[in-house]
C-alpha positions as CSV (number, residue, x, y, z in Angstrom):
1,M,-237.3,-31.7,266.7
2,T,-235.6,-29.7,264.0
3,T,-235.7,-30.1,260.2
4,Q,-232.9,-30.0,257.7
5,Y,-234.5,-26.6,256.9
6,G,-233.9,-25.1,260.2
7,D,-236.2,-22.5,261.8
8,R,-237.6,-20.4,259.1
9,A,-240.0,-18.3,261.3
10,T,-237.0,-17.2,263.3
11,G,-235.1,-16.2,260.1
12,Q,-237.9,-14.2,258.7
13,Q,-238.3,-12.4,261.8
14,R,-234.7,-11.2,261.9
15,T,-234.9,-10.2,258.3
16,A,-238.1,-8.0,258.9
17,S,-236.9,-6.4,262.2
18,G,-233.5,-5.7,260.5
19,N,-235.2,-3.1,258.2
20,V,-237.4,-1.2,260.5
21,L,-235.7,2.2,260.2
22,S,-235.8,1.9,256.4
23,I,-239.4,1.0,256.4
24,I,-240.3,3.8,258.7
25,A,-238.2,6.1,256.4
26,M,-240.0,5.0,253.4
27,V,-243.5,5.5,255.0
28,L,-242.6,8.9,256.2
29,G,-241.2,9.9,252.8
30,V,-244.4,8.9,251.2
31,I,-246.4,10.7,253.8
32,S,-244.3,13.9,253.2
33,L,-245.4,14.1,249.5
34,I,-248.9,15.2,251.0
35,F,-248.5,16.4,254.7
36,V,-245.8,18.9,255.8
37,P,-242.8,17.8,253.5
38,I,-240.4,19.7,255.5
39,V,-241.0,17.8,258.8
40,F,-241.7,14.2,257.5
41,G,-239.1,14.4,254.8
42,V,-236.3,15.6,256.9
43,I,-237.2,13.1,259.6
44,A,-237.3,10.3,256.8
45,L,-233.9,11.3,255.4
46,I,-232.4,11.2,259.0
47,L,-233.7,7.7,259.6
48,A,-232.7,6.6,256.3
49,I,-229.1,8.0,256.8
50,I,-229.0,6.3,260.1
51,A,-230.2,3.1,258.7
52,K,-227.5,3.2,255.9
53,T,-224.4,4.4,258.1
54,V,-225.1,3.0,261.4
55,R,-227.2,-0.1,260.9
56,H,-226.2,-1.2,257.5
57,E,-229.8,-1.9,256.4
58,R,-230.4,-3.6,253.2
59,L,-233.4,-1.4,252.2
60,A,-231.6,1.9,253.2
61,V,-230.8,3.1,249.7
62,P,-234.3,2.8,248.6
63,A,-235.4,4.5,251.6
64,L,-233.0,7.4,251.0
65,V,-234.3,7.8,247.4
66,V,-238.0,7.7,248.5
67,S,-237.4,10.1,251.5
68,A,-235.8,12.5,249.1
69,V,-238.3,12.3,246.4
70,G,-240.9,12.9,249.1
71,L,-239.2,15.7,250.4
72,I,-238.5,17.5,247.0
73,G,-241.7,16.5,245.5
74,G,-243.8,17.5,248.5
75,M,-242.3,21.1,248.6
76,V,-242.7,21.4,244.8
77,L,-246.5,20.4,245.1
78,G,-246.9,22.7,247.9
79,A,-245.5,25.7,245.8
80,L,-247.6,24.7,242.9
81,L,-250.9,24.3,244.7
82,T,-250.7,27.8,246.7
């Protein structure tokens, strides 16, 4: 039996699965601040660009920002600490 509100669980599941690449890019961007920024940061940037251009995900722009900051920030931190 359906209610007037519809199936909320299905709608929430589609929203969460629609931003998978963006979320992975954000996580990798944060990781790139500490560990191997050239590898993790570049992968994060590539995933964020794919999320923006191909999949049109809602969180793609924040993912681009986080991955770029992680890449640049990780390289700057690495240069300062060595």
